[in-house]
N, C-alpha and C positions, 0 to 999 in steps of 0.2 A: 574214277576214284571219288570217294566221298569228300565233302568239304570239311576242313578242320575247324574246330570250335575254339582254338587258341591261336594266338599270334606266335610267330617264331620268336624265340628268346634272344635278347641282346647279350652282350658280353657280361660275364660275371662281375658284380660290383667289387670295388676295391675293399680292402680289409679294414678301412677306417683310419689307417695311418698313411694313406696315400700310396702304399705299395701294393703289389699283387703277388703275394707269396703262394697262392694256390692256383697257379696256371693250369694245374692238372684238370680242374673242372672246365676251364675254357677249351683245353685240348679234347676232352671227352665230348663236350658239346659240339665242337666243330666236326669231330669224327662221326658222331651220330647224325648230325645234319647232312653230312655228305652221303649217308646211306640211302636217302630217298625212300624212307619207310612208308608203309601205308598210313593213311591219316590216323586210324585208331591207335596204331603203335606209336606214331609220332606224338600224339596227345599224351600218351602214358609217359613217354620219354620226357616231354616238356614238363609234366607234373613232377616227375622224379628230379629233374634238374632244378625246378623251383624249390622242392623240398631240400635238396642239397645246398642251395644258396641260402635258405633260411637257417639250416644247420650251421653253415659256415659263419653267417652273420652272428648267430648266438655264441658260437665259439669265440669269435673276435670280441664280442661284447664282454663275455666272461673274462677274457684275458685282460682287456682294458680296465675293467673294474678291479680286478686283482692287482694290476700294476698301480692303479691310482691309490688303492688302499695301502699298499706297501710304501709308496712314496710319501703318502700323508703320515704314516706312522714314523717314517724316518725324519720327516720335517718336525713333527711334534717332539720327538726325542732330542733332535738337534737343538731345537729352540730352548728346551729345558736345560740342556748342557750349557748353552750360551748365556744363561741367566746371570752368571757371575760377571758378565760385562757391565752389569748395573753398578758394579763396584768401582768402575773406572773413575778416577778423579777423587775417590775417597781414600784409596790406599794404593801403594805402588804395585804394579803388576809386572812380573818378569817378562822380558822380551820374548822368551821362548813360548810362554803362555799366550802372548799376543799373536805370535805367528801361528800357533795351534788354532786359535780362534779364527784367524784369518782364513786358514785352510778349511776349517769347518764351515764358515760362511760361504766360501766358494763351492764346496760340496753341496751345501743346502740350496744355493742358487741354481746349480745344475739340476738338483733333484726337483726343485720347484718348477723349473722350465720344462723338464720332462713330464712332470705331473700335469702341467698346463696343456702340453701337447696331447697327452692322453685324454684329458677332459674334452679338448676340442674334437678329437677323433671320436670319442663316445657320443658327443653331441651330433656329429655327422651321421653316425650309425643310427642313433635313436631318431634323428630327424628323417632319415630314409625310411625307417620302419613306420613312422607316423604317416608318411605319404603313401605307403603301400596299402 
């Protein structure tokens, strides 16, 4: 048999969030590796798997960017809504309005936390691409 010019591929990288939602690619990769294909065929399979990994990475990146932009938009709108908190101390604010603002701040805190986690995940994905 001829010598292969590529190394066997490792497991498919995580999706940027620490999860592995696309185990299908790992299963395909394991099944193809078990076939003991001729070197030329295995090289083509390896290149195809690499292309699928790149496609999956770009899909994850697009999803993360979309989620970040959505969260950022919510944060901007929420902060604008909370602008009336600047009136505290100048005029009385009904208790129900204070409770509404409290709930809004909790929602925005959750949104900011999720946005931060997505930014961290995007940094990991982009860092991985930079090393490739």
